[in-house]
N, C-alpha and C positions, 0 to 999 in steps of 0.2 A: 721651075718650081717657085723661084723667088718672085717672078713676074706674077704668077697666080696669086701668091700671098699679097702682093701689092694691090692687085685688082680687088681681092676680097676685102682688104683693109679699107680701100677707098670707098667701095660700095657700103661698107658698114658705117663709115663716117657720114656719107650722104644720107643714109637712112636715119641715122641719129639726128642729123640736123633737121631733116624733114619732120621727124616726130616732135622735136622740141619746138619747131616753128608752128606746127599745128596746135600744140598745146598752148603756146603763147597767144595765137590768134583766138583760140576758143576762150581763154581766160580773159583776154581784153574785150571780147564780145560781151562778156557778162559784167564787166565793170561799167555800169551805167554812168552817163554824164550827170554831174550834180549841178543844178541851176538854182539860183535864188528866186523863189516864187514871187516875192514882193516887188523886186526891181525888174524882173523879166516876165511878168505875167502876160502883158501884151505890148509888143513893140512893132515899129514899122521902119522902113528904110528912109533915107534922106529925101527921097523924092515924094514922100507922102507926109501929110500932117493931119491934125485933128483925129487921131486914131483912137477909137473907143470901142468897147465891147459890152454888150448887154445880153442878159438872158431873155429869151422870147421865142415866139413861134416863127415859123418860116415866112419870110417876106419875099414876094415874087420879084424876080430881077429880070428886066427885059433882055439884058445882055450880060453874060457872066464875065467878070474881069479877070478871072484866074486862067492862067495859061493851061493848055491841054496836058502838059506834063509838069504843072506847077504845084502839085500836092505831094508833100513829103511828111510822113509821120514816123516818129521815133520814140521809143520808151526812154524816159529819163527819170531822175530823182529830183523832186521839188523840195528844196530845203529852206530853212530859215537860219541865216547866218552860219551855214555849214553844218547844222545839226537838225535833228527831228525831221529826217528826210522821209518822204512818202512817194510811192510810184505815181507817175503822171505821164502825159503824152506831150511831146513837143511837135506842134503842127506848124509847118512852114509852107507859106503860100507865095508863089511867084505871080505878081500882078502884071497884067498887060493893059495899061490905061488906054482908053480911047481918047482921040483928039478932041471930041466934042463933050467929054465928061470932065468935070472937076470934082464934084461930090459923088461918092459911090458907096456901096456896101456889098457884103457877101455873107451868106449863111454857112455856118459850120455846124453840122449835125453829127452825132455819134450814137452808137447803139452798143449796149452791153447785154449779154444774155440774161443777167439778173434783173434788168429793167424791162418793163412791159412795153414802154413807148420810147421813141427816139427823143433825145435831148438836143436842143439847138442853142447856138449863140450867134448873135448878129454882130458882125464886125463892120464898123463904119470908118471911112477915111476920106481924105480930100487930096486930090492930086495937085501938086504945086505946078503952076504953069511952066516954070522953067525946067521941069523934069520931063517935058515931052520931047526933049532932044534925044538923039540916038542912044548914047551910052546910059543916060539916066533912065530911059525906059526899060532897059534890060535889067537894071539893078533894083527895080521896085519890088518890095516883098513885105509880107506881114508874118509876124511870129506870135504864136499863142501857146501858152502853157495850160493844158487842160487837166485840171485836178478835180476829181470827184470821188466821193466815198465808195461808189460802185466800181471804180477803177482801182484794182488792187493787183497784187502779184498773182500770176497765172490767169489773169483776165484776158479774154479775147474781145477786142474792141474794133468796131468798123466805123470809119470816119467818112462822111459824105460832104462833098463840096460841089455844088451844081450837079453836073453829070459824072463827076469823078468820085471815086471811092478808094479807100485803102484799108486793108485789114492787118491788124497788128496783134501779136500775142506777147504779153508781158512775161518776163522770166519768173521762175518760181522763187520762193523765199530762200531755199537752199542754194540755188544758183547765185543769187545776189549776195547772200551772206558769205559765200566762199571767196568773194573778191574783196576789194578794199572798202566795201560798204560796212564792214564790221565796225561797230561803235557809233555810226551816224544814223543807221536805220533801226528803228525801235524793234522791229520784228527779229533783228539779228542778235538781240540781247539774249543770252542764254545763261543759265546758272553755272556757277563754277563747282565742279564735282571732283572729289578726291577720295582715295581709299588708303587705309593703313592696315597692314597685316600684323597682328599681334600673336606671335607663335607661343608665347608663354600662357596666355589665356585661351588659346585656340579659337580665336574669333577674328573677324574682319570689321574694322570700323569704317563706316560710310559717312562722309561729311559733305554737306551742301551749304555753300555760302549764300545766305539770303538776307538782304538788308531789310530792316523793319519798315522802310517806307515803300517797298514794292507792293502794289495793290493786288497783284495776281497770285493765285495759288500755284504752288509748285506741284508738278506731276512727274512721275518716273515710271518707266516700264523696263522689263527684263527680257533679254533674248540670248540665244546661244548662237555664236558665229556672227560674222558681219551681215550675212544675207538671211539670218533667221528672222522669224516673225516676233515682234514685241507683243506678247500675248497678255501680260498682266499690266494693267494701268491703274495707278493709285493716285488719288487726289490728296494732296497734303496741304490743305488750306485751313485747317481748324487746329488751334493749339490743344495739346493733349496733356492731361495731368499725370502725376507719377503713377497712378493706379493703372490706367489703360496704356501707359507707356510701355510697361513690361509686357502687357498682353500683345501689343502691336509688334514689339521686337521679337516675340516668339512665333509670329505667323510666317516667318521665313522658313519654309519647310525643306525637306530633302529633295534632291533632284528627281526622285522617283515620282513626285507629284507636281501639280501645277505650282510654280513658285510664286511667292508673294513677298514683295519687298516694301518696307515701310521706313521712311525717314521722317523724324518728327520735325515740325516747323519751329517749335519753341527752342529746342536745344540744337537743332540742325545736325544731329548726329545719332546714329543708331548702329547696332552691331548685329552681325549674322554669324552663325557657327562656321568655323573654318572648313568642316567636312562637307558643307553645302556648296562650296565655291569650286568652280572649274576654270581651267585656263581660257576657255572660249567664251566665258560669261561676259556679256556686254550690257551696258546701261544706256538708256536714252533719258535725258532730262530736259525739261522745257517749262516755260511759264504758260499756264492755261489762260489765254486771252479771249476765250469764248468763240473761237473759230478754228479752222484748220490751217491757218497761215502761220501759226507760231513755229518758229525755227527750233529744231531740236539739236542738241549736241549728243553725239554718240561716243562712248568711251568703253574700251576693252582693257581695263587696267591690269589684268592678270596674265597677259600673254608672256611676260618675262619671268613668270614664276612657274614654269612648266614642271620643273623637278619637284617642287613643293606640292603642287596641286594635282599632278597627273594621277596620283593614287586614287583621288576622288572619282576620276573618270573610269579607271579600271574596275573599281568596286561597284560601279553602276552599269556595267556592260551586261546585257542579257541577250539570250538567243532563244527564240521559239522555233521548234522543229516539228514538222508534220510529214508523215510518210504518205505517198500517193502513187498514182499510176499515170503514165504518159498516154497520149493519144495512140501511140504506136504499140501500147501494151506493156512496155517496159516499166520497171520500178524506178521511182525517183524519191529524193529526199529534199524537200524545200525548207528553207530557213529564213528568218528575219533577225538581223542583228541590230540591236538598239543601244545607243549610248548618248550621253549628254553632249558630247562633241564628236566631230568626225575624227576617226582614228585610222591609222595605217595598221592593217592586220592581215593575217592569213587564216583561212578557215579550211577544214578538211573533214571528211566523214571518217568515223572509226567504228569498229565492232566491239561492243561491250562484252566482256568475258563473263561466263557464268561461274558458279562455285564460290570459292573463297576470295577470288580476285575480282569482285564485282566493281570496284572503283577503277580498274584498269581498262583502258580502251585502246585497241590496236588500230593504227591508221590504215585506211585503204589506200593503196598506192595509186598514183596517177589521177587523183581527184582534188589535189590541193589548189585553192584559188586565192589570188591576191586581190584585196579590196581596192578598187580604184576610187578616185575622188570625184567622179562625174555622175554617179547614179545615186548618191545619197539624197534623201528627201526628208522633210520635217513632218512629224506626225502631229496630231491634235494636242498632244501634251507638251510640245516644245522640244522633244528629243529627236535625234537624227536616226534614221532607219535605213539599213542597207538590206535589200532582198536578194536572195540567191537560191540556186537549186543545183543539186547533184543528180545528173541524169544517168540512167542505165546502171544503177547500183544493183548489187546481188540481192534478189528478193529473199525474204524469209529470215534475214539476219537481224539481230538486235542492234540497230545502227543509231549512232549519236553524232554530235558535231563538236569538234574542238576548235579553239580560237587561240591564236598567238598574236598579241598586240605588241607593236614596236615599242621598245623601251622597257618592257616588262620581262623579267627573266623567266618566269614560270608561265605555263599555259593556263588558259581558262577553260573550264568544262570538266567532264563532258556534259553537254546539253542534250537531253533525250526527249523523244516524243512523249506526250502524256499517255499513260496506260489507260486504254478505254475500259478495261475490265474494272479498274479502280473507280472510274466514274459511275459505271453501272452499279457497283456495290454501294457507292455513296448515295445514289438516288434511291436504291431499294431500301436502304436504312432510313432515309428521310420519309418515304411512304409508310414504312412500318411504324415509325414514331408518330406520324400524323394519325394513323388508325388507332394507336394506343391512347393518344390524347383524346380522340373523339369518344372512345369507349369510356374512358375515365370521366369525361364531362357528362356523359349520359348517366353514369352511376351516381355522380354527385347530384344531378338534377332530380333523380328519383328519390334519394334519401333526404335531400334538403329542400323538398318542394314547399313545405310550409314556411321555412325561413326565407326562401327566395321570394315567396309571395308577399311576405311582410316587408322585405327590403324593397320590392317593386312598389308596394303601396307607399312607403315612406319617401322613396325617390319621386314618385308621382306627385305626392303632396308637396314636397319641398320645391319642385320645379314649377309649382303654380298651375298645374294642369287640371285643376278641379273645376272644370266647366260643368254645365248642367248634365248630371249623370243619373237622373231619375226622380220619381215622385215619392215623397215620404208622407205617410199619414200617422200622426202622433196622437194617441188616444190616452187621456188622463184617467186615473182611477175614479170610481164612483164617489168616494168620500173626499174629493179634492179639497184641501184646506189651503191656508195662505202659504205655508212653507212648501208644500208639494206643488201647488200651482206655480210658484215662483221657479222651482227647479224644472218643471215641465216647459215653461216659457223660455228659460235659459237654454235648455236642450234644443228646442225648436230654432232659436236664434243661431246657435252654434252650427246646426245642420245647414241653415240657410247660408251662413258665411262660408261653408265648405262647398257651395255650388249646388246643393240639392233644392228641389222644389218641395216645400214643406206646407202641409195643411195640419193645423192644430185645432182640436175641437174647442179649446178655450178661446181661440181667436175667431171662431165662426158661430157665435151665439145667435146672431141675427138670422143667418142662413139655416141654422138648426131649428129655430122657432118657426120659420116659414115652411120648411120642407118636412121636418120631423127627423128623429134620429136615424131611423132605418133608411129612408130615401137618401139622406145626406151621406151616410156611410157607403151605400151602394154606388152613389155617383163618384165618391172618392176612390173606391176600389176599382171601378171601371177606368178611371184616369190612371190609376196605378198599373193596371194590366196593359194599357196602351203605351205608356212611357217606360214601364219598368220601374221597380222600386219595392218598398216593403211597408207594412203597417206595423207600428210599434205600440205595444201595450205596456203601460207603466204599472208595475206590480207593487202593491202595498198590502198591509194587513187587511184593509177593507176589501181590496180587490180579491185577495185570497179567499176571504170568507164569502164574498158575493159569488165567486166561481163555484165554491163547494155547494152553496145553496142552490145555484142554478143547475149544477149537475144532478143534485139530489131531486130537484123538481123535475128534471128531464127524465130521470129514471122512473119517477112516479107516473108521469103522463103516458109512458109506453108508446103504443102505436100512434096515438094522437100527436105525440111529440115528433115522431118520424115524419108524419105528414107535414108538420110545420117546417122541418128541415127541407123537405122536398119543395115546399113553397118558397123557402129562402133561396134554393138553387134556381128555381124558375125566375125569381125576382132578379137575381144577378145576371141572368141571361136576357133580361129586358122585358119579360112578360109580366103582366099585371096579376096580382094576387087579389082576388075578389071573392065575394060571397062568404061562404062558411069559413074558408081558409083564412080570410082577412079577420074574421071574428075570432078565430083561434089565436092569431098573433096578438090580439089585444087582450086575450084572457091568459089563463095559466099563470097567475101571479105576475103578469105583465113582464115577461123576460126581456122585452124590447123597450122598456120604459125609458131607457137612456142609451147612449151610444155604446157604452161598455157592454151592456147586455146584448145589443145587436151584434157587437164584435164577437161575443161568445158563440152566438148562433152561427156566424160565418165560419169561425174556427171549427165548430162541430161539423158543418157541412164539408169543409176542406179536409178534415180528418177522414171523413167517409171516402173521399177521393184520394187520400194519401198525399196531399200537397199542402197541408197547413204550414209546414216549416218553410215553404218557399214564398209565402205571402206574409206571415206573421212572425214576429220575434218579441221577446220580453226584455225589459230593462228594469233594474232595481237600483234605486238610490241608496247608497250605503249609509246615508244619514238617517234613514227610516227603515225600520225592520219590516220585512215582508211576511214572515211567518207569524201567525197568531201565537200568543204565548201558551194558550191552552190546547193547541192542536198537536196531536201526537203523530198524525199522518204526514206523509211527504207532500210534494207539490201535487195539486189537483190533477187528476187523470187527463183532463182536457188540455192542460198545458204541457204534458209530457211529449217530448220530441221536438219542442220549439227551442231555437237558440236563445240563450239567456246571457245578458251582460250586466255586470255590476259596475255602476258608475260612481266615482270618476276613474277608478283604477283600470277599467277595461275600455276606456274611451277610444283608443287607437284601434283595438279589435273591432269595436262597433263600426267605426268609420270604414275599416277595411271590408267588413261584411256588407255594408250598405253599398260601397262603391263597386265591389266585384261580384256581388250577388251570391246566391247559395251555390255551394260546391258539392252538394250531395249529402248523404247521411253521415259522412265522417265529420270530425270535429271542426268547428269554425275557428277563425283566427282570433285569438285573444279571448274567446268565450267558450261556452260548453253547451251541449244539448242536454236538456233535462227530460 
């Protein structure tokens, strides 16, 4: 028995020595040799002289002086007086001089995937005649330090010399920085990070030492466990004032959400609430140098505070449970346990009791499972998830899941499946509320139609959408004087500014004289019918009296006047009125002697068709009275049924009526039908 123990002890010692030796070999392999670039850029052996190196293209060589096994390439660190080291390649060439050669040269070319073409250097040297003796020949060599911006850590470089080539992969930044290169390689410089737990204020202080002369912005990310994914990346390169300092400090949220950590550059310190911190929380800190080669330092400072912070893990453990059926037909209960950190726990199914003891859940025997550490995986929110299933459970029972976490005295749970009937009731309630809102909206639209139309018009006007929306014919009263004509012209200009196409009889005197009042009016009405729009009559005392006289004259003419109206209708349809009908238009107290009288004839014709209100409307300037002082009657019968607007008090209503057109016999917006 004692011999067996000695053998086991001896084997254990040998295995320990082997492991330590392999670790030492691996570590030494990563400790790159540091060479001074200025003094050892290009050197040659004692048997060679006049050694020079130049950039250039490939030069043809009749006979290669490099031995067939004379190419050796090694990654090294090129430094300047032992600092500011950069990755480079040490190329060693064994030269085999020929007896008939004294001056010679060789091409050294290299290729990096980042470069599209090969780069070459031409090495020239002279063989010393005395070096052709036996031992001197075997010692002839060239040494070149190849440093290029394209050659960096993790680079794959292929070196070509004559027909020989060698492929080298440079180590990564993390591999180099884990060795003695810390402090001499710029990429290995990492920020100093520290934490301080303040239990009195229930917060954790995060501190990063950043000198003012460091030109690179500081970055930090957060992860859970050593092998977790650092999901939140924050650039901390802009100084923050006291206002947004508090805002950034409060963006570190609970572990239930994606966490965000902010450390201010100016004060280099920030705080996070203590209840957000877990023992497995780790930080990566680095200087952002514009590439992926920056070395990161990882720190998990809360591992030694398990007793203080373990409660934060327990309070954020959740379990989702779903009942299902296996392929064999048996019942199963699948679950997913989620926690900020991997935990040692046991889970088991239980039957929830009905009645008064609804919170009590009785364990099902022989189903308890222990959570192992090899099947945890990280979800998209940075938390750790453990899936599991209880197979062949008794169907029809109200089953839930209980959890017992190591270190916690009480159990967690029960965690039960979501009641599908509750979801159906919730969706039914949502559909019912949607229907009620739709009915309420329809009722509001019905009763608020006029106001909505006004609001729509005001919005339409404010948004500048008053593009060309129809033709307007503005007709002045027959007794137009200076003040009335000025108001008529201002109204026409205002309508033009609102995007309407406006024709005013006061602006068309030349065309009126050449065509005559009736043809000019008919041409404007045809333009109005094709583009859409309205004809506006300005109502004054003289217009009121002229209309009454015209109506009285119409009644006296009888059937002859009806024939005139029929002639007006034919004229609007494009037919010529000739012969006796034309003579009638020129008689009968000349009702068409001016444009206003012609408009009255057209209104009379439209009244016969029941559409006068769709083409004509009235406006009255409040500065001038419209009703004659001695008139006891109301508005002339010819104008009854036409929309009428008093300006300027009803200007918005007039614009709305012109923009949206007639809406039927009901009241217009902002005006009234008379």
